[in-house]
C-alpha positions in Angstrom: -218.4 10.7 66.4 -215.5 10.7 64.2 -212.2 9.4 65.3 -208.7 10.7 65.6 -207.9 9.0 62.6 -210.5 11.0 60.6 -209.7 14.0 62.4 -206.0 14.3 61.9 -205.8 12.4 58.5 -203.2 9.9 59.6 -203.3 6.8 61.5 -202.5 6.3 65.2 -198.8 6.4 66.4 -198.9 3.1 68.5 -201.2 0.8 70.2 -201.3 0.0 73.8 -202.7 -2.4 76.4 -203.7 -0.3 79.5 -205.0 -0.6 83.0 -206.6 2.0 85.1 -205.9 1.6 88.9 -209.0 1.2 91.2 -209.5 3.7 93.8 -208.1 1.6 96.4 -204.9 1.5 94.4 -204.7 5.2 94.3 -206.5 5.5 91.0 -209.5 7.4 89.7 -212.8 7.5 91.5 -214.5 6.4 88.3 -213.6 5.3 84.8 -212.8 8.1 82.3 -215.0 8.6 79.0 -213.4 8.7 75.4 -212.7 12.7 75.8 -210.1 11.6 78.5 -206.8 13.3 78.2 -204.5 11.9 80.8 -200.7 12.4 80.2 -197.9 9.8 79.3 -195.0 8.9 81.6 -192.4 6.6 80.5 -192.4 3.9 83.5 -188.5 4.9 84.1 -188.9 8.4 84.2 -189.5 11.0 87.0 -192.6 12.9 86.8 -190.5 15.9 87.7 -188.8 15.5 84.5 -191.9 16.1 82.3 -194.9 14.3 80.9 -195.7 13.6 77.5 -198.9 14.9 75.9 -199.9 11.5 74.3 -203.6 10.6 74.3 -205.4 7.5 74.5 -208.4 6.6 71.9 -210.2 3.6 73.6 -211.1 0.6 71.9 -214.1 -1.6 72.6 -213.6 -5.3 73.4 -213.9 -6.1 69.7 -211.1 -3.6 68.7 -213.7 -0.6 67.3 -213.0 3.0 68.4 -215.8 3.6 71.3 -218.6 5.0 69.5 -219.5 8.1 71.7 -217.5 10.6 73.4 -219.5 10.0 76.5 -218.9 6.2 76.6 -216.7 5.0 79.6 -213.6 3.3 78.7 -213.4 -0.1 79.8 -210.9 -0.6 83.2 -208.3 -2.3 81.2 -208.1 -3.2 77.5 -206.5 -1.6 74.5 -206.3 2.0 73.1 -204.4 3.7 69.9 -202.3 6.4 71.1 -202.1 9.9 69.5 -199.0 12.2 70.0 -200.5 15.5 70.4 -197.7 17.6 69.1 -196.4 16.3 65.6 -192.9 17.9 66.2 -192.3 15.9 69.4 -192.8 12.5 67.3 -189.3 12.7 66.2 -188.0 12.8 69.9 -190.2 9.9 70.8 -189.5 7.7 67.9 -186.5 6.1 69.4 -188.2 5.6 73.0 -191.4 4.2 71.9 -191.2 0.5 70.8 -192.9 -2.8 71.7 -192.7 -3.5 75.2 -192.2 0.0 76.5 -194.0 0.6 79.8 -195.7 3.7 80.9 -198.1 5.2 83.3 -201.3 7.1 82.9 -200.7 10.4 84.7 -203.0 13.1 86.3 -200.7 15.8 87.2 -198.1 14.0 89.5 -200.6 11.1 90.3 -200.3 7.6 88.5 -204.0 6.6 87.7 -203.1 3.7 85.5 -200.4 1.7 83.6 -199.7 0.2 80.4 -197.4 -1.3 77.7 -197.1 -0.6 74.2 -197.9 -3.7 72.0 -197.7 -2.5 68.6 -196.3 0.5 66.4 -198.4 1.9 64.0 -197.8 5.2 61.9 -195.4 6.5 64.4 -192.4 6.5 61.9 -194.6 7.7 59.0 -196.9 10.2 60.5 -196.1 13.9 60.3 -193.3 15.3 62.5 -193.5 19.0 61.8 
């Protein structure tokens, strides 16, 4: 499986530590696989104001991209993050910084949470 970096021709925008909620916490009934496309909501934002299409690429415990599209993501761990639409990258550059907190969203449902731990190619990747 080729990772996003190979497919998109640039590095990830940023790195996060995330955690999926258990079903008892209101989360998913099962963990997602690498193809998962949940949305991103800044912790201080209201879902009614809109979500961002920023997708996870889940990493193994050793920091490697999960080897298969069908491999399940760990309940918690690290992921590189990819802003889906380059033209929105410029809008997000001032909001995405180390320590920024977010929710993993499925529609209006919060199914997980996370925090930005490192900014990678966010300021260098294409914006248009």
